[in-house]
N, C-alpha and C positions, 0 to 999 in steps of 0.2 A: 619860438617854434610853436605852431598850433597844429593839433591833430584832432581827429574826431574818433571817439571811442563809442561804439554802439554795442551795448551788451544787454541781452534780455534778463540777465541775472544781476542781482545786487552785487556790488563790489564787496570784497572782504578786506578787513584791516590786517596788516602784517607788520610786525615790529622787526626792524633790522638793526642789529647792533654790530658795529665795526670795531674790532679790537684795537688797542693802542698801537701795536706794532705796525698795523696797516695805516693808521692815521698819521703816524710819525713820518711816513714816506709819501710825499705829495703825489708821486707818479703811481704808487700802488693805490692810494686813496682814490685818485681819479679813475684808475682802471676798475676798481670796485664799483664806483659810482656809475660808470659807463655800462658795466655789466648789468646793474640793476635796471637802468634805462633800456638797454637793448632787449631785456626780457619782458619789456612792456609793463613794468610796474610803474604805478603813478606814485610819486613822492608827495604826500600831502602835508607832512610836517618834517622838519629837520632840526636837530639840536645837537650841539657839541657839549659834552660833559667831561669833567675831569673828576674821576672818582678815585678815592683812596682804595687801597687793597681791601680794607675791611668792608667798604661799601659793596664792592664787587662780590666778596665772599658771602655777605649777607643776602644779596640779591640771588646769587646762584644756589645757595643753600636752601632758600625758601622755595625754589622751583626745581630742586634736584629730583625729588621722588614723586612729583605730582604733575598731572596734566592741568595746566593753568590756562585760563582763557587769555586771549590777546588783550581783552579789556583791562585786566588787572595789570599786565605788564606795561601797556601803554600808559595807564594812569600813573605808574611809578616814574615814568620819564617825562610825561606831559600832563602835569596835574591840572592845567587849565583847559585841557582838551575835553570836550563833551562828545562822547561817542554817539549819544542819542541825537544831538543837534547835527553831527556830521552825517549820520544816516538819513535824517529828515531833510536837511538843507543842501549839503555839499555833495553827497554821494549821487543823488539823481542827476545833478548838473554834470558831474564828472563822467558818469556812466553814459549819458546821452550826448556829451560833447557839445561844441568843440572844446578842447582842452589845450591850455598853454603851459609850456614849461619855462620857468624863469631861472636861467643859469645863475643870476645874481643871488637869488634866494634859495636856489637848489630844490624848489618844490614845483609841483603842478597845481594849477587852479583852473576853474572853468573860465573860458574866454569871456572877457568883459566883467568878471567879478572882482578882479584885483587880488589883493592879498586875502587868503582864506581866514585869517585871524591870528591870534597869538600862537607862538611856537610852543 
């Protein structure tokens, strides 16, 4: 599926975490995924993690009382993701379109660019 997104403003990165109870049910997970897409969010990276309870508690405790940038949270889940490179290289292509969605990979990418890089 290809679409063209034209935006005069730079795109913003948003981290979406889907809780285990939703992931455990394929129909609920698909409904959440479709809701993200229907609200015109572009999925630029996707990763499945299996965290222990202690990992989750540590992550949420660290973010409990502070306003933390998306940069810090994204780095926790995607350590190989370069936000600077994304804003310099991928964001302008996604903003100006055309954009393709790959159901197999579950992510969006600029048409003709193939895979955007490591997850």
